[in-house]
N, C-alpha and C positions, 0 to 999 in steps of 0.2 A: 504494500500500500504506500505509494509515494506521498510525500507531504508537501503542502503548499503553505505559503505565509499569507495571513490575512490581517489587515489593520483593525485594531480595536479603537473605537472613538474614545477620546477623553471624556470622562463623566464629570459632572459638576464638582464632585468631591475631589477628583484628581486636579482639576483646574484650580480649586481653592488651595490645595496643598502647594501647587506651583507658585501661587500668589504669596502665601505666607513664607515660602522658601526665599522669595525675593526680598521680603521684609527682613527675614533672618540674616540674609547675606549683607544687608545694609547696616547691620548693627555693630560690625567689627570696629569701625572707627570710633564709635561712642565708648565701647569697652576700653579701647586703647587710651583714649583721653581720660577716662575715669580712673584707670590704674595708675596714673601719674599723681592722683590726689587721694586715693583710697586704697585700703587693703582689700584682697580678693574676697574674703569671707564676709566682711562688712557689706561690701557692694552687692554680692550675691544675695545676702539676707535682705537688704533694703529693696533691691530690685524686685524680688519675688513677693515681698510683703506689699509693695505698691500694686503689683499685678493682682495679688489676692484681694486687696481692698477694692480695686476696681471691679473685680468679678463679684464681690459681695454686693456692691451697689446694683449691678446688672441682674443678679440672680437671687436677691434677698428673699423673694417670695417662696422659693423652693426649699429654703433651709428649714421651714417648719416641719416638713415631713422627712427629715434626714434619718437614714437608717444606718445600722452598724456596718453593713456591707458597703455602703457609700463611703463611710469613714475609712474602712480597711483598704478599699481600692484606691482612694485618693491619697492616703498616706504612703502606700506601696509605690505609686507612681511618683509622688512628691520626693521620696527618698532618692529615687533614681535621678530625678531632675537636679536635686541638691548635689549629689555626688558627681554627676556628669558635668554640669556647669562649673561647680566649685573646683574640681580637680583640673579641668581645662584652664580655668582662670589662674589657678596657682601656677600651672606650667608656663603660662604666657609671661610670667614675671622673669623667667630666666632663659627661655628659648624664643626664637623668632617665630613669626606667624607661619612661614613656609614649613618649618619643621613641625609645628603644631598641626597644620592642615594635613601633612602627610601621615602623622601618627593617628590622628583622629579618623582619617579615612579608612582605617582598619576595620571600623564597625560595619562598613558597607558590605564586604563579602561575608561577614559573620551572620548578618540577619537572616538570609535565606536558609541557612542551616539551622539557626535557632528556631525559625518558624517551622521548619520540618520536624524538629525535635518536640516542640511544644504542642503543635496542632496535629501531629501525626499525618500530615498531608504534604507531599512533595510539591514545591512550587513549580510552575510551568518552566520548561527548558529555557524559554526566552528570557525569563526572569533572571536566571543564572548568567546568561549572556549579557543582559543589561547591567547587572551588578558588576560583572568583570570589567566591562568597558568603562563604567563609571569610576571604578577603583583605579584603573590605569590612568584615566583622565585626571583624577585627583592627585596622583603621584606626579604627573607632568606639571600640574599647576603648582605644586609645592616646590618644584625645581630641584636641581642636582644637589644643592647644599643640604636639603632635608634628608638626603639618603645617607649622609655621613653622620650617623647617629653615635653619640657618646652618651652612655646611659647615666646621665646625671639626674638630679632630683626633678627637674622640669620635665625631662623626657619620660621618666617613670610615672610621674603624676598624670601626664597626658595619656600615656599608654593605658593606665588604669581607668581613665575616664571613658574609654571606648566600651568597657563592659556595661556600666550603667546606662550609657547612651543607647546601646543595642537593647538592653533590658527594658528601658522606658518604652521604646517602640513596640516591643512584644507585649508588654503589660497593657498598653493602651488598647491594643486589638483584643486582648483577652477579656477586658472589662467593658469595652465600648458598648456592646449591645445589652448589658445587664444592669447598668446603673444610670442615674439621672445625669445628664450632661452638665447642668449648672452646678450641682453639688460636687461632682468629682473635680471640676475645674477649680472651684473655690478651695477645696481641701488640699489638692496637690500643690497649688501655688503657695498657700499659707504654710504648708508643711515645709516646702523648700526654703521659704523665707525665714521661718523660725529656726530651722536647723542651721542655716547659714550663720545667723547671729550667735547661736549657742556654741558654734565651733570656735568663735573668736578667743574666748579665754583659754581654750584647750591649746590653740596654736600660739598664744601670746600676742595676738593681734589687738591693737587698741583702736578706739573710735577716732577717725581722722578729724583734722580741723575742718570747720565748716568751709565749704566751697560750692559756689553755684554750679561749678562744672560737674562735680559728682552728683549733686542734687538733680540738675537738669538731665544728666545721663540716666540716673536711676529712674526718674519719672518717665522719661521717654522709652527706655527699655522695659520698664514695668508695663506700660500700655502695650508695647509690642509683644511682650511675653504673654500677656493676657489673650491677645488676638491669636497668637501662634498656638498656644496650648488648647484654646477653645476650638480652633479649627482642626487641630490634630485629633482631639477627642471625638469631634463630629464626623470627620471624614473617614477615620479608620474604623468606623462601624462597617464600612463596605469596601474599603481599600485594604488589601493585604499588607502585612508588615514589609514584605520584600519590595512590592511596588512602591510603597510609601518611602522606603529607604532610598531607592533609586532616584525618586523625585527630590528628596532631601539632599542628595549628593550634588544638586545644582547650586547649593548655597555659595561655594566659592566662585562659581561662574557669575552669579549676580553681584558678588562683592567685586569681582574683576571688572564687570561692566560699569559699576558705580565709580570705581577707581579710575577707569578710563575717562569717564565723563569729567571727573575731578582733575584730570590732567596727567594721571600716571601712565607710564609706558610699560606695557606688559611684554615680556619676552615671547618669542615665537612658540617655544615649547608650552607656555601657559595657554596661548591661544589654541594650540592643538589639543591640549588637555581639556579645555572648555568644550571644544567641539566633540570630544569623545564622551564627555559627561552627557551632553545633549543627545548624542547618538545612543548612549546607553538607555536614556529615558525613552527614546523612540523605539529602540529594540524591544524594550519591555512591553511596549504596546502592541507588538506583533504577536500573533497567535498561530501556532502550528495547527494546520487542519489536514487530517489524513483522508485521502480519497481512495475509495475502493476501485480496483482495476477490474473491469468486466472481461470475462473470458470471451 
């Protein structure tokens, strides 16, 4: 039975994930500015507390009927957000963004296999192809300097962050169809924020001096985080973890586009890498269709 390829149209949920990935990719500059005036755990804590308070205002009516399973699911995802964002931010204090992007990209090929293990269902063949193309693209975007890894504290922290990033994507899909959208968004954001602040005394981090830069970045990124997590929770009710991950891999591509608009010059390898990430997203939208051959 020969196979043919057929395009699958982007659904509204997938289009929404592409849109929030563009927002995601535009936040790097704000994080970079904030780290010059704030410690990582304080900033992660304030960022997600702001996001949580915004979500409370939006979904305050649904809190009356909150259940223990809503709390459990929200806390589980919130812990993964806290660990993923926190460890990545810690790593960015001592390593450059290209190395961070390369190490973080390791979660892309991890998710299809994690999905297979958790849901006991093998992702489509083109999903693996798409994930592979996206991963290679992210390596090219990171550049050759990122490949010369010396396992210092920053590299190790960033490497560890890939595990909770992958786990967050899987957990969102596990709970997406079982709990209320508003409740889980509120709980996961507040959980990440509270844990970020509680980590400060453990790491010896102090409250930074007041600065409108970290305040403005925290509020802006808090609003962005609320939109991002809300969209992820909604869209992953019907979008598989693997397909969502391939879309999320477009984050550095959007960051590169915004940097280009701002006047940055990207090397040729980064442009090729961006093209491969886009190709990976398109490849994941292809579906193998087997045709029966008539005798």
